[in-house]
N, C-alpha and C positions, 0 to 999 in steps of 0.2 A: 504494500500500500504506500502511495506517495505521501511525503510529509506535507501537512497542511501549510499553506502560505500565510505569513503574517502580513496583513495589508493595513497600512496606516492611512486614514482618511482625514484630511483637514478640511472641514466643511461646516459653515454656520447654519445651514438649512437642513433640518432633520429629514425633510421630504426628499431633497436632492441626495443626501447620504443614503437613504433607503433605496432610491432608484438605482444608485450606483451598485449597491449590494445585490439588488434584484438582477441586474444584468450579469453580474459575475456568477451568481448562483444559477441563472438560466443557462449560462454557457458550460455548466458542470465543473467549475473550478472548486477545488477543495481548499478552504481558507478560513482563517479567523480574522475578523476586522475590529479595529479600534478607531472610533470616531472621536476627534478632538476639535475644539473650537478656538481656544485661546493659545497665545504664544507659549505660556508656561506649560500647559498640558502637552503641546506639541514637542517641546524640548525634552520633557520627562519621558515621553513615549519613545523618542529617538534613543535615549539611553537605556530604558528599561524594557521596551517592547521588542526591540531588535527586528524592525520591519524588513520584509523582503522587497517591498515596493511601496511608494508613497503616491497617493492621489490627492491633489491639493486644488482647492478653489483659488481664484486670484484675489478677489476683493472680499475682505472680511472686515468686521466692525473696527478692530484695533490691530489688524495684522494684514500682511499682503503675501501673495504667493511668491513674489520675488524675495522677500525676506526669509520666508520659509525655505526656499530653495538654497539660499546662501547658508542657512543654519544646517540644513541637511548635508550639504557638500562638505561642511567643516567637520561634522560629527560622524557621518557615514557616507563617504564619497562614492562608494561602489554601489549604493542602493539607487535603482532607477527612480526618477521623479517625473510624474506626468501631471500636467496642468489640466484640470477639468473645470471649465468656466462657462458662464452663460454667454458672454460676448467679450471678445478681445480683438483689438485691431491687429493688422498684419505687422506693424512695426513692433508692437509690444510682444507679439508671439515670437518674432525673430529674436528679440532681446532675451526673452526667457530661454529659448533654445540655445542661444550662444552662451548663456550663463551656466548651462549644464543640464537643463531639462531634456529628457529624451523624446518627448512628444507633447502635444496638447490636443484636447478633445472638447468640442463644444457640447454643452449639455443638451442642446437641441438634437444632437446626433449620437446620443449615448448608445442607442440600440445598434448602430452601424459601426461606430468607431472605437468604443471603449474596450471591448474584449480583444479585438485584434491588436490594439495598441499595447494592452497589458501583456499579452502573450509575446509580442515582438520585443518589448522592453525586457521581459524576464529572460528570453533566449539570448539577447545581446549581452545582458549582464552576466549570464552564466559563461558565455564564450569569452568575455573580457576577463573574468576571474580566472578562467582556465589558462589563457595566454599569459597573464601575469605570473600565475603559479609556475607554469612551465619555464618561463624565462628565469625566475628566481631560482628554481631548482637546478637549472643548467649552470648558472653562475656559481651556485653553492657547490655543485658537484665538481666543477673545475678546481675551485679553491681547495676542496677536500682532497682531491687527487694529489695536488702538489704537496699538500701538507702530509698526506699519508706516505708519499714516497720519501720525504725527508725524515719523517718519524720512523719509517720502517728501516731506513738505512742506519739511523742512530741506534735503533733497537737491535738490529742484527749485530752491530759492532759491540754493543753492551752485552748481548747474550753470549757472544764469543768469549768476552772477558770473563763473564760469569761462569761459563762452562770450564774455562781453564782454571779458575779459582776453585770450583767445586771438585774438579779432578785432583787438584793438589791437596785439598782438605781430605778427600776420601783416601788418597794414598797415604797421607801422614797418619790418619786414624787407623788404617789397617796395619801399619808398621809397628805401632806402639802397643805396649802392654799396660800403659797407664795414661788414658786419654785425658785425665784431669790435669796433668802437667802441661798438655798441649793447648789448653783452653785459651790462655792469654795470647799465644802466638797466632792461633787460627782466628780468634775473634778480632784481633787488631787488623788483620788483612781484610776481614769482612767489613769492619768499621770504616776503614779507609775507602773501600769500594762503594759503600753506601753513603759516603759523606756524613757519617755519624761521628760524634765526639765523645761518646761514652758507651760502655757495655758493662753488664753485670751477670755473673754466673753464680747462682745459689744452688746448693745441693741439700737434699733432705737428710737430716741426721736423725735416724730412727730412735737412737738412744735418748737424745735430748728432746725429741718431739718438736724440733724447730728447724729453720733453714739456716745453713752456714754459708757465708760468702767464700766461694772457692777461687774466683778470678774476677778482675775488674779493670777498668781503665776510665780516665776522664774525671776523676775526683782525687783530692789529696789523700795521702796514706792515713792521715789522722781522721779524716771523715770516713774512710773505709773501715777503720777500726771501730767507729761508733755504730756502724750498721753490720758488723761482723755476724751477729745473730739476729734473725728476723722471725717473728711469730707468724703462724698461719693466719690468714685473713687480714694482715696488716700491710698497708701500702699495696702497690700494684703486684709485686712479685708474690707477696703473701696470699693475696686473693687468687692469683693464678694457680699457686701450689695447692690451695684449698679446694678450688672448684675443678681444676684440670682443664680449663678453657683459656684460650688466648685472650689477652686484653690489648687493644690498640687505643692509646690515648692521644688525641690530636688537638691542636689549638689549646694547649694546656694553660697558657697564660690567660686565656679568655673564658675558660670553662671551669667553674668551681666543682671540685671533686676531691673529697677527703683522701681518696686513694692515691692521687697524684701529688699531694702536698710535698712528699719527700723529694721526688725527682724535680718538682718545680723549684725547690730550694737550690738545686744544682744548676738552674738556668736552662733546663731542658724544655723544649717547646713541643716535641713529638716523641712518643715513647711506645715501643712495642715489646711485649713480653710473651714468650711461648713456653709451654710446659715441656719438660723432658719426660717422656713417657716410657714406662716399661709395661707393655700391655695396657691395662687400664689403671695402672698405679703411677702416680707422679713421683719421680725421683729427683726432680730439681727444676730450675727455670733458667732460661737464657734470654736476655733482653738487650735491646739497642736503643740509644737515645740521641737526638740531634738538637743542637742549639741554633742551627742556621735556617731551619724551615719548620713549618707548623704541621706538615702532613707527610705521609708515606705513600708511595705509589704501590699498585698491586704487585708489580715486579719486585719492589723492595721487600714487601711482606712475604712473597713467595720464596725469595732467597733466604730470608731469616728462618722461615719454616724448614726449608731444605737443610740448612746448616744444623738447625736444632735437631732434626730427625737423624741426621748422620751422627751427631755427637751422642744422641740417645742410643742409637744402634751400637755404636762402639762401646759405650758404657755397659749396655745390656749384654753384649758379647762377653766382655771381661767378667761381668757379674755371673753370667750363665756358666762360663767355663769353671769359675771358682765354685759355683753352686753345684755343678755336675760332679766335681771331684768330691765335694762334701757329701753329695747325695749317694755316690757310689759307696763311700765308707759307711754311711748311715744304712744303706740298703743291706749290706752284709750283716750289720748288727740286727736289722729288722728281721732278716730271714731266720737268723738263729732264734730270735725271740718268738717269731711267728710259728716256727716249728714246734717249740715247746707249748705255745698256746693251743695249737691244733691237737696235740696229744691230749691236753687237758679237756678240750672241747669235745673230742670223740668220747672220752670217758663220761663227760657230763651228758652228752646226747644219749648214750646208752642208758644212763640212769633215768633220764627223762622218758625214754621209750618204755622202760619198765614201769615207771610211775603212770604213764598214759594208759598202758595195758591194764594196770591195776584199776584205774578209774573206769575203763570200759567194762571190766569184769564185774564191777559192783552196780552197774546200771540195771534198772528193772525193765530192760528191753534188750532185744538181741541186736548186735551190730556185726556185720560181715562185709568183706570185700569180695566182689565178684569180677572175674576176668572175662574178656569177650568170648572165651572158649568155654564158659560156664564153670570153670574151676573156682574154688574158694580158697584164696591164699591166706585169709585170716577170718577167725570167728571168735567172739567173746564167750565168756563162761555161760551166760544166759542161753546162748544158742546151743552150746555143747550139751548143757543139761537138758534142754528141750528136745533136740534133734540128733545129738551125737556128733562125733568128729568127722570132718571131711576125709582126712587121710589121703589126699591127692585125688579123690574122686570128684566128678562133676556133681553139681547141686541136684539135678534130677535123678542121678544114680543113687545117692545115699539117702535122699529124702523120700523118694517115691519108688525106688527100685525100677526106674524106667530106663529105656535105652535111647530115648530121644527127648528133647525139651518138652515141657508141658505146654499144651495149647492155651491154657487160661493164664499163663504167666505174662505179666505186663512189664516186668523189670527191664528187659532189654530194649523197650521202646525209648528209654531215656537216652540210649546211645545214638538213636536216629535224630533226635532233636537237640541233644546236648543241653537239655534243660531239666531241672528237678521234676520228679514225678511222684504223685501220691495216689495210692490205690489200696483196696482191701483184699486180704488173702486168707483162705482157710488152710491152716497147716495140717500136716499129717497127724497131729494130735487132736484134730477136729476143733481147735480153738480159733477164734477170729483175731486177725492181726491187721493193724493199720500200718501200711508200708510207706516209708519215705526213701526214694532213690535219688542219689546225687551223683552225676557224672563228673569225673575230674581226671587230670593227667598227672601221673606219678612223675617223680624226679628223673626217671630214666626214659620218659616219653611214652610209657605204656598207659593206655586208657583203661580206667577201672571204674567200678560202680561201688559207692559207699551206700549200703542199705541198712536202715534202722527199722525194726519192727516192734510196735507197741501192742501188747495183748489187750484187746478191747472187748473181750468176750463179756465181761461183766457190764461194760458200758452198753453193749448191744442189748443185753437183757434188760437193763434199766430203761433204754429207749423204747423197748417193746412195751414195758409196763406204762411208761409215760404216754405212749400212743393209745393204749387202752383207756387211760384216764382222760385223754383228749376226746376220744369218741364219746365217753360218758358225759363230759362237759358240754359237748355239742348237743347231746340229747337234752341235757338240762336247759341249755340256752333255747332250744326249739320249744320246750315245754313252757319256759318263762315268756317267750315271745307270744305263744298262744294265749297265755294268761293275760299278758298286757293287751293283746288285741281284744279279748273279752272285756277287760276293764275299760278300754276305749269305747267299746260299744255301749257299755253301761253308762259311761260319762255322756255319750251322745244322747242316750235316752234321757239322762238327767237334764241335759241342756234343753232337750225338747220339752220336758216337763216344765222347766223354768220359763221357757219361751211361751208356752201355751197355757199350762195349768195354773201357773201363778199369775200370769197377766190377766186371765179371765176374771177372777174375783176382784183384782185391783181395778179393772175397767168397770166392773159392776159397782164397786164402792164409789168411784168417781162419777159414774153416770147417775146413780141414785142420789148422790150428794148434789149434783147439778139440778136434778128434778126438784129436790126439796127446796133449793135456793129459788128456783123459778116459780114453783107453785105455792110455797109457804113462806117465802122470804119476808112478807109483811107481818106474818104472824110471829116470827122468831124475834127474840130480843137481840140487842146489839152484841151481847156476849156470845149467844148461841150462833149468830151469823159468823162471828170471827172464828169460833171453833170449827165450824163447818168449812170455812175457807182454808183453815190450817189442815183439815183432813184432806181436802183436795190437793193442796200443795204437797203434803207428805206422800200422797198416792203418786203424784208426778215424779217426785224424787225417787220413790221406790222403783217405778217403771224405768227411770233413767239408770238407776243402779243395776237393774236386771240387764238392760241393753248393754251397758258398759262391761259387765261381767261376762256376758255371752261373747261380745267382741274380743275380750281378752282371752277367753278359752279357745275361740276359733282361730286366733292368730297363729297358734302353734302348728295347725294343720294346713294353713294357707301357703301355697307354693309361691316362691319369689319369681317375678317376671322382670329380670334385670335388663336394663337398657341404659344408654347414656341419658343423663338427666340435666336439665337446665335449672340449677338451684335458684338462680335469681328469679326466673319465671314463677317457680313454686312459691317462693317467699312473697313476691308481689301479689299473686292471686290469693294466697292465704290471708294476707293483710287486708286486701280489699273486701273479702268475705266477712272478716271480723269487724271491719269498719261499719258495715251495714248492721251488724248485731249490737255494736256498742256505739251508736251514733251520738249519744249524749256525752261522751268523754272528750276531754281536751288532751290530745296526745300527738306525738311526732315520732316518725320512724326514719332512721338513718341506715341506709344500706351501703356497706363498704364492699370491697371486692369479694365476689362469690364464685370461686372456680367451679366448673361443671363436675359432676360426679357420675357414679355408676350404681344402679340399684332399681328397686321396684318403685315406680313413680308415685303410685297411689299411697303406698305405705310411707314414703319419705314426705309426701305432702301432709299426711296425718301427723307426722312428727313435728313439722314446722307449725301446723295449725295448733297443736297442743301447746308448744312452747310459747308461741305468740299470744295465745289465749291466756296462758298463765301470766305472761308479762303484763297484759292489759288488766287482768283481774287484780294482781297484787300491786298495781300502781294506782288503783282507784282512789286512794286517799291523797294522792299528790295533785297539786293544782295543775301541773303540766306533766303528763307522763312522757318520759323520754326512753325510747326503745331503739337498740342498735342491733344490726345483723352483719356478720362478716365471716371471712374464712380465708384459709391459705393452705397451699400444698406443703407438706412436711416430709416428703420422701415417699414412704410406702403407703401413706394415708393422707386424706384431706380432712382438716379440722374446721368445723363451723361453730359459731357461737351466737346466742341470743342474750342480750344484756339489757337490764332495766334499772330504773332508779326507784323501785318499789320498796316494800317493807323489809325485804331481805330475809335472812334466817340465820340461826345459830349453827355454825359449822359442826358443833358437837353432835347434832342430829342429822348430819349429812346422809348417812347410810339409810335412815328411816324413810326419807322422802320418796324413794322409788318402790316402796312396798305397796301391795294392794290394800286399799282403804286406809293407808297411813297418811295422816295429815299433821302438818306442823302448826296449823291455825284452825280454829273452830269453824264449824259449818255456818254458825250464825254470823261470823265476821266475813267470810269469803265463800261464795257458792262453789259447788263442784262435788263430784262423786268420790274423789280420792283414788281414781283408777287411771287418770290421764297420764301421769308420769310413769306408772308401772307399764302401761301400754306402750309408751314411747321407748322405755328401756328395752322392752321385749322386741320391738321392731328393729332397734339398732343392733341388739345382740343377734337377731336373726340374720342381719347383714354381715355379721362377723366384726362389728365395730365396737366402739366404746362410748359411754356417756357418763358425765360427771358434772358437778355443780360447785360453784364457789360463791360465797355471799357473806354478808355481815348485817346484823339486825339494824334496821333503820337506814341502810345505805345501799340497798338494792341487791340483785342477784345476777349471776351469769351462768348460763347452762352451755356446756360444750358437748358436741357430738363428733366422733371421728369415724369416717367411713373408709374402708380399705380400697385401694386402687385395684382395678381389674382390667385385663386386656379385653378388646372387643372379640 
């Protein structure tokens, strides 16, 4: 995809700017446009927007196209500038073109001239940039070639000198038996070649645990005596010896670094220190410093590294030759000592073998080794006592007096899979054994099977008895299930009796009471009328109690129809229904976030209806009842709450409120049957959820329900 063009438009007329962009879009150009009006915005856009082309009106309220062209040529001379104007004379157009504009387009001919002019200007600008780049690269390449020839000639000459010096150093190191004594001579030659004025060679003293100055140049003898011993981690050389990595310090006078303070005091401006390595162990350091320049070239550092490596190799060679002689003497001593140890070890192993066999002999299980050809090279005492000794015979021969392997034997399957195997076997003594077979390779490469057999005859007998008891328990469960079914049928019959037999006399009492009120109300005194009204109210309460009790008993048998539920919709509908029932109350409901849930919609609606009804009922004494509903996801469940500012309750009686007919307030204070919360708890438990309440007397209550999350 082509990069979008950045087009800067200097235009005080929004309509003209929009027409310009329309023509560009209509031509299929991919671009982003920035429209500016004032001189300040135009200058900032030149610096920050980096336009690929500039389209400018000529006459603006406080600015002109000629001034804009001059500013553009100063800040971005290679960006094409096209004048887009309503009317311009031929003299002025020529003036603009001679000042650097690539074209001009009359606004009356935008549809014909604008897009070709833009495309032509962009093409010419690209060609112009390409020519300038090519010319600059050609000049640069010529200069680089001349420079490279001169540098290569000097480099070859210096490399030849370097090779001669390295050859001399290598020869001298090969000749000597004590490379430490050659360090000053060799390092002075390197120091002169590198135009350095100082070098230092420290060697690790394992006894002292410090670095000792072995050779140096470039500082007074008294100063060298002061740094004869150096701790690990101190100064450049101590840090190199501690970490085993080269340190190159350049521009030392201008770069604060506590590690270079020592060499800085010697007037050194650039310093390179390499570790002398013996494998991965640091045995010393070799460093060079210069006072005449502040940096080292890559060739300088490579030469220092090569010299350091050669010195380290020579030191390692001498050290290894000495170590080899010491090792040879030590080896002879070790062989003598090891021979004596092996004699003791063999005796110890024989004792361990006897001890191990003794352990195997006291196991309450048999242990044998089986060879691939069915021979038994080892058996413990338990096996011998049960089945006798193998005496070189194969297992099927002395166990069952057969001439070929047993068809039911599974032991040798373990050699096919080379994995442990468990199975059951009935031995020649007619007892049951649980077998563990483990394949393994002996020290001589022979594949063997370690077999352990546990006598499980008594266990099998116990399992048979347990199986008999299990069948008996299943029969008892079936009998109990039948009894429970009969009990459920009796309960259903009892529920029917409550529903029909108890309601009939209650309806009769209510009906006859109503007739007495209607026909003889004038004859009854005030006290008798009140008592009759209380009779009818009590009948209605009794009927409601019967209905609530039946609903409570039926809930256990009612199947759940679980579906996704919109809890907010349920809460709002329940509240609206209760509004109609309690229209005389002054109350407010605040609904916070209510995440959706999963359950039986009708049952969950009953839950919210009960909780909201309770909240309205127990806020009846408040001037304004304030009720809140909310919820949130908590991982595996969604928790909802209904909160009110009612009379509240004592938390000491928290467990009592969810019982059938359990009330924390008298019926004369607050209406209700005492079953609503018990029914609510049963619905939530049926969903596998939780319900609890928190409250304080006189400060309101908050009921919580937690419903588990389930997948669709």
